[in-house]
PLY file of the C-alpha trace (Angstrom):
ply
format ascii 1.0
element vertex 260
property float x
property float y
property float z
element edge 259
property int vertex1
property int vertex2
end_header
16.07 74.57 30.40
17.48 71.64 28.23
17.34 69.13 31.29
13.50 70.20 31.24
12.97 68.87 27.34
14.70 66.01 27.88
13.11 64.37 30.19
9.57 66.14 28.37
11.06 63.53 25.27
11.89 60.98 27.66
8.03 61.15 29.22
6.84 61.33 25.83
8.77 58.03 24.82
7.51 55.90 28.30
3.99 56.96 26.81
4.16 55.75 23.25
5.48 52.13 24.37
3.04 52.09 26.46
0.79 52.81 24.07
1.97 50.76 21.50
2.16 48.45 23.93
-1.55 47.62 25.14
-2.52 47.78 20.97
0.34 45.19 20.38
-1.44 43.54 23.53
-5.25 43.75 22.19
-3.95 42.66 18.64
-2.49 39.72 20.05
-6.28 38.79 22.41
-7.69 39.72 19.03
-5.64 36.52 16.97
-5.76 34.30 19.89
-9.88 35.43 20.05
-9.72 34.47 15.70
-8.42 31.03 16.68
-10.29 30.29 19.64
-13.04 30.81 17.09
-11.91 28.87 14.02
-11.95 25.67 15.81
-8.78 25.93 18.06
-6.39 26.23 14.82
-6.79 21.90 13.88
-5.27 21.39 10.46
-7.39 19.45 8.02
-5.75 16.70 8.28
-6.21 15.99 12.21
-8.13 13.00 13.05
-10.13 14.84 15.07
-11.02 17.43 12.55
-11.48 14.87 9.59
-14.28 12.38 11.30
-16.03 15.94 11.95
-16.11 17.47 9.64
-16.36 14.04 7.00
-18.40 12.62 8.86
-19.65 8.77 8.06
-17.91 9.27 4.29
-14.13 10.00 6.07
-14.81 7.50 9.06
-15.26 4.79 6.16
-12.09 5.59 4.38
-9.96 5.31 7.73
-11.00 1.68 8.20
-10.92 0.67 4.43
-7.20 2.64 4.83
-6.30 0.36 8.60
-7.74 -2.79 6.29
-5.16 -1.92 3.02
-2.30 -1.30 5.60
-2.90 -4.75 7.36
-3.15 -6.44 3.93
0.06 -5.12 2.71
3.13 -5.61 5.74
1.12 -9.13 6.29
2.26 -9.21 2.31
5.59 -7.60 2.62
5.84 -9.72 5.59
4.76 -13.31 3.48
7.23 -12.36 0.60
9.60 -11.41 2.59
9.96 -15.04 4.77
9.33 -17.05 1.61
12.29 -16.36 -0.20
11.14 -15.55 -3.23
14.40 -13.32 -4.70
16.04 -17.24 -3.85
17.77 -18.94 -6.93
21.35 -20.30 -6.03
18.86 -23.13 -5.13
18.00 -23.87 -8.88
21.37 -25.75 -11.02
23.06 -27.54 -7.90
19.24 -29.70 -7.90
19.14 -29.94 -11.41
23.08 -31.18 -11.79
21.73 -33.75 -8.86
18.96 -34.13 -11.55
21.10 -34.61 -14.41
24.13 -37.80 -12.84
20.75 -39.42 -11.61
20.26 -38.49 -8.87
16.74 -37.32 -7.62
17.19 -38.29 -3.89
19.92 -36.60 -3.46
18.11 -33.34 -5.75
14.77 -33.92 -3.78
16.38 -33.47 -0.96
18.55 -30.32 -1.82
15.15 -28.82 -2.46
13.21 -29.78 0.76
15.41 -27.39 2.02
14.02 -24.32 0.53
10.85 -23.17 1.73
9.90 -20.99 -1.47
7.70 -21.48 -3.56
9.56 -22.94 -7.18
11.31 -24.76 -4.83
8.09 -26.69 -4.17
7.17 -26.35 -7.01
10.36 -28.48 -8.23
10.04 -31.23 -5.64
6.58 -31.90 -7.15
8.23 -32.91 -10.50
10.35 -34.15 -8.88
8.66 -36.62 -6.58
6.80 -37.30 -9.55
8.70 -38.83 -11.52
10.38 -40.78 -8.35
6.24 -42.45 -8.02
6.68 -44.49 -11.09
8.09 -43.98 -15.09
6.12 -40.84 -16.31
5.98 -38.96 -18.71
7.49 -35.89 -19.66
3.78 -34.23 -19.48
2.97 -35.61 -16.45
5.85 -34.55 -14.47
4.61 -31.00 -15.96
1.65 -30.28 -14.99
2.72 -31.67 -11.53
4.77 -28.40 -11.09
2.12 -26.40 -12.78
-0.28 -27.73 -10.60
1.67 -27.02 -7.65
3.14 -23.71 -8.80
-0.47 -22.62 -9.21
-1.06 -23.56 -5.49
1.85 -21.29 -4.77
0.43 -18.86 -6.90
-2.66 -18.11 -5.41
-1.85 -18.37 -1.84
0.93 -15.46 -3.12
-1.82 -13.97 -4.84
-4.72 -14.19 -1.38
-5.95 -10.81 -0.62
-4.68 -9.04 -3.27
-7.94 -8.59 -4.02
-9.07 -6.24 -1.27
-6.09 -4.79 -2.44
-8.21 -3.35 -5.77
-11.45 -3.29 -4.59
-9.81 -0.94 -1.92
-8.16 0.74 -4.72
-10.68 0.88 -6.24
-13.51 2.81 -4.44
-11.85 4.62 -2.47
-11.67 7.78 -4.33
-15.34 6.69 -5.90
-16.45 6.86 -1.98
-14.26 10.85 -1.43
-15.73 11.53 -5.08
-19.66 10.64 -3.20
-18.79 12.41 0.20
-18.32 16.22 -1.57
-21.33 15.82 -3.42
-23.01 15.34 -0.83
-20.73 18.29 0.80
-22.17 20.52 -1.87
-25.86 19.94 -1.80
-25.43 20.45 1.50
-23.73 23.64 1.16
-25.73 24.65 -1.81
-28.82 23.87 0.70
-27.46 26.07 3.53
-27.33 29.26 1.06
-30.49 28.62 -0.08
-31.51 28.67 3.34
-29.83 32.55 4.01
-31.62 34.08 0.58
-30.58 37.98 0.85
-28.35 37.37 3.05
-25.60 35.29 1.12
-22.24 35.10 3.60
-19.57 34.32 1.11
-17.89 32.47 4.09
-21.09 30.15 4.55
-20.16 28.77 0.25
-16.03 28.61 0.52
-15.97 26.85 3.98
-18.43 24.18 2.73
-16.87 23.70 -0.12
-13.38 22.86 1.41
-15.82 20.59 3.46
-16.94 19.25 0.63
-13.19 18.72 -1.28
-11.95 17.07 2.06
-13.77 13.15 1.58
-12.36 13.58 -1.86
-8.58 13.89 -1.01
-8.80 11.74 1.97
-9.89 8.97 -0.64
-6.79 9.90 -2.91
-5.03 9.48 0.55
-6.35 6.00 0.52
-6.06 4.74 -2.18
-2.87 5.61 -3.50
-0.61 3.63 -1.56
-3.49 0.12 -1.81
-3.22 0.40 -5.92
1.17 0.92 -5.81
1.69 -1.37 -3.35
-0.75 -4.10 -5.42
1.32 -3.36 -9.05
4.60 -3.47 -6.85
3.33 -6.89 -5.75
2.17 -8.75 -8.48
5.12 -8.15 -10.78
6.48 -9.95 -7.95
4.33 -12.76 -8.11
5.29 -12.05 -11.97
8.54 -12.46 -11.63
8.02 -16.09 -9.36
5.20 -17.49 -12.18
7.87 -17.03 -14.86
10.32 -18.65 -12.75
8.08 -21.59 -12.36
7.68 -21.90 -16.04
11.50 -21.73 -16.34
12.26 -24.39 -13.79
9.47 -26.60 -15.41
11.20 -26.70 -18.53
15.53 -27.10 -17.29
13.07 -30.28 -14.58
12.25 -31.36 -18.21
15.46 -31.22 -20.08
17.37 -32.94 -17.48
15.25 -35.59 -16.83
16.04 -36.74 -20.58
19.99 -35.56 -19.43
19.33 -38.27 -17.02
17.75 -41.30 -19.39
20.31 -40.53 -22.06
22.55 -42.64 -21.34
20.70 -45.26 -20.27
19.19 -45.87 -23.73
22.20 -45.65 -25.15
23.53 -48.42 -22.93
19.86 -50.16 -23.67
21.04 -50.32 -26.82
24.30 -51.63 -27.01
0 1
1 2
2 3
3 4
4 5
5 6
6 7
7 8
8 9
9 10
10 11
11 12
12 13
13 14
14 15
15 16
16 17
17 18
18 19
19 20
20 21
21 22
22 23
23 24
24 25
25 26
26 27
27 28
28 29
29 30
30 31
31 32
32 33
33 34
34 35
35 36
36 37
37 38
38 39
39 40
40 41
41 42
42 43
43 44
44 45
45 46
46 47
47 48
48 49
49 50
50 51
51 52
52 53
53 54
54 55
55 56
56 57
57 58
58 59
59 60
60 61
61 62
62 63
63 64
64 65
65 66
66 67
67 68
68 69
69 70
70 71
71 72
72 73
73 74
74 75
75 76
76 77
77 78
78 79
79 80
80 81
81 82
82 83
83 84
84 85
85 86
86 87
87 88
88 89
89 90
90 91
91 92
92 93
93 94
94 95
95 96
96 97
97 98
98 99
99 100
100 101
101 102
102 103
103 104
104 105
105 106
106 107
107 108
108 109
109 110
110 111
111 112
112 113
113 114
114 115
115 116
116 117
117 118
118 119
119 120
120 121
121 122
122 123
123 124
124 125
125 126
126 127
127 128
128 129
129 130
130 131
131 132
132 133
133 134
134 135
135 136
136 137
137 138
138 139
139 140
140 141
141 142
142 143
143 144
144 145
145 146
146 147
147 148
148 149
149 150
150 151
151 152
152 153
153 154
154 155
155 156
156 157
157 158
158 159
159 160
160 161
161 162
162 163
163 164
164 165
165 166
166 167
167 168
168 169
169 170
170 171
171 172
172 173
173 174
174 175
175 176
176 177
177 178
178 179
179 180
180 181
181 182
182 183
183 184
184 185
185 186
186 187
187 188
188 189
189 190
190 191
191 192
192 193
193 194
194 195
195 196
196 197
197 198
198 199
199 200
200 201
201 202
202 203
203 204
204 205
205 206
206 207
207 208
208 209
209 210
210 211
211 212
212 213
213 214
214 215
215 216
216 217
217 218
218 219
219 220
220 221
221 222
222 223
223 224
224 225
225 226
226 227
227 228
228 229
229 230
230 231
231 232
232 233
233 234
234 235
235 236
236 237
237 238
238 239
239 240
240 241
241 242
242 243
243 244
244 245
245 246
246 247
247 248
248 249
249 250
250 251
251 252
252 253
253 254
254 255
255 256
256 257
257 258
258 259
């Protein structure tokens, strides 16, 4: 009976689908239970998981990361607003010094807000106050330039400290975590669960990872900012020498006329 066989085959297929569906539903339920038991599927780098697993060491590192980020943003704004890359005013100012127009040179420099312009302006003011020696003018430029460099270096020491101690704090947290993991392993006695040891180890290594993550941006920013400050320092040395040379060029014609 072909029709009866067809009905039986359809019935068996339907029963198999229902059975497979039930098995699939059980598998999904089991997976959901496993995820729920493992902490809701939170990844290790989520903030809640970091604070829960890492403890006070991670909390300290997070505070240091906030301080580091604040300093980096502050220095970027300071360097940008100071216009450290501006050099267009140097040649006009030197030309006016060579022409004997110290007041005009000072007006050019006063319009600029860069540390280099303030250092050069200090040398011009020193020369305008009296017939000073070249060493005195250079000393005044160095004095003001040193103060400007000091302002640029402010708070950079914090970045250096954070970059140095963050990996050490992470390592300290790892050592403490390993100690706790092996203590738990010892308390378990003969009924050792490998998951107990592996779980303790990855939690211990978590603090080292956080320490490195905090240290890397701090050290990178510190080196880049110090490199920019070194460029400003070299520009000030060059400007000091060129101002002295321009003052000599200004005095040359005067001395020759006096000789005549």
